[in-house]
N, C-alpha and C positions, 0 to 999 in steps of 0.2 A: 504494500500500500504506500502511496506517495503522501506522506503526512503533511508535507509543505503545501499541498493543495487544499487540505481541509483545516489547516492551522496557519492562517496568515500571520505574518509578523505584525506586531502591534496589538494583538489581543490583550485585553487588560481587564482586571477585576480589582475592586476595592473591598476590603473587609474592615469592619470597625468593632472595637470593644472599648469598654470603660475600665480604667484601672481601679480594681477593688482589692480588698485584702487577699483574695484568692489568687491573683496573678502578680503578686509582688515578689521581689527577690527573697524577701524574708520567708514567704510562704513556700516558694518553689525550692528553697534551700540553695539558691545560687548566690546568695549574699545575705547580709543581715539587716538591710534597710527596707522600710515600707515604700519602695518605688517600683515601677514597672520592671518586671524580670526580663532579662535578655532572652531566656528560653521562651517566654510568652510572646515576645516581639517576633522572634524567629518563627514560632508556630503560626502566628497570624500572617506573616509574610508568605510562608510556605503554603498556607491554606488559600491565600489569594492567588498565588501562582497556579496551584492545582485547579482551582475553580475557573481560571481564565480559559482553560482548554477542555475541561471535562465534558461539557455539553456538545462538543464537536466530535468526540471520539465515538466509535461504534459501540453498541451495547455490549457489555461484558468486558470492556477495556477501560483502563484508567492509567494513572501515572504514579510513580513512586519517586520520592526524593533521593538523590544520589550525591549531591554536593551543595554546600553552602559556603559562601564567602561574604560575611556580613560584619559591619561595624555598628556598634551601638554607641551613638554619638552623645546623647543627652538623656538624663533621667527624667521620668514623668511621674508626678505624684499621684496618690490615690485621688480619684475623682476626674482625672484627665481623660479625654476621649482620644484613643489612638486609632489611626487609620493606616492600614497597610495596603500597598498596591503591588500587584504582580503583573508585569508586562512581558509578553513573549518577544524575545529579541533574536532568537536563532532556532532553526529547525535543521538537525543533521540526522537524517534517518529517524530513528526512534528517540534520539537524544534531543531534549529541549532545554534552552537556556532562557532565563528570565532576569530582567532587572527588577529588583525589589527595593522598596522604600517604605519607611514608616514615618508618620508625622503625628504630633499631638497638637493641642490648641495653640502652642507657642511656636511651632515650626518642625523642621525635620529632626527626627531622633535616631534614625537608622537608615542604612543603605547597603547595597551589595548586589551580588548575583546568586542565582539559585539554579541548579540543574536538576531536571527530572527525566525519567525514562518511561516511555510508553510500554505498558505491559498488558497481556491478556490475563485477566483476574484469575480464572480457574487454573490455568497453567502455572502461573506464578505461585499461587497458594499450594498447588500440588508439589512443586519443586521445593518449597519451603518446608513442607511437612516431611517429604522424603529426606531432605538434608538432616533434619532433626532425628529421624528414625534410624539413620545410618550411623549415628554417633552415640 
C-alpha cells in the first residue's frame, strides 16, 4: 500500500488537557513538584500524532510509537490548559515522522519530533504474544 497517498503531509490534530494533581511530576513520580509532568506532555503529544493519521488508515490498522525527541521547555502549573499538536511531516513507507509541540496559556512549553510505525493490529499483537511465550 502507498501510505503517502492516503496520509498527506500536513495532517494535524490538537489534543488538550488541564493540568491537575493527576498529571503533575509529583504524581507521575518524574519529579517532586506540582507542575505538569514531562511524561504527561509527551503522552499528549504522542496521542495527537496518532490521532492525526488514525482515521485515514484501513480498518484493523493503527500506529505505534517508535521514537521521541522532545524538549520540555517550561513548567505549567496546576490549572493551566495544555494543548499538544501533532503534524505529519514525513511518510517513508510505513514509517511516519511528526513535528510535535505543546503550549499552555502562556506560550510554548515543549517541542520535538515523534516517529510512529504503521502496523496491522492483529499481526502485531500476535507477534507480541509469541515473543513473550518464547521466553
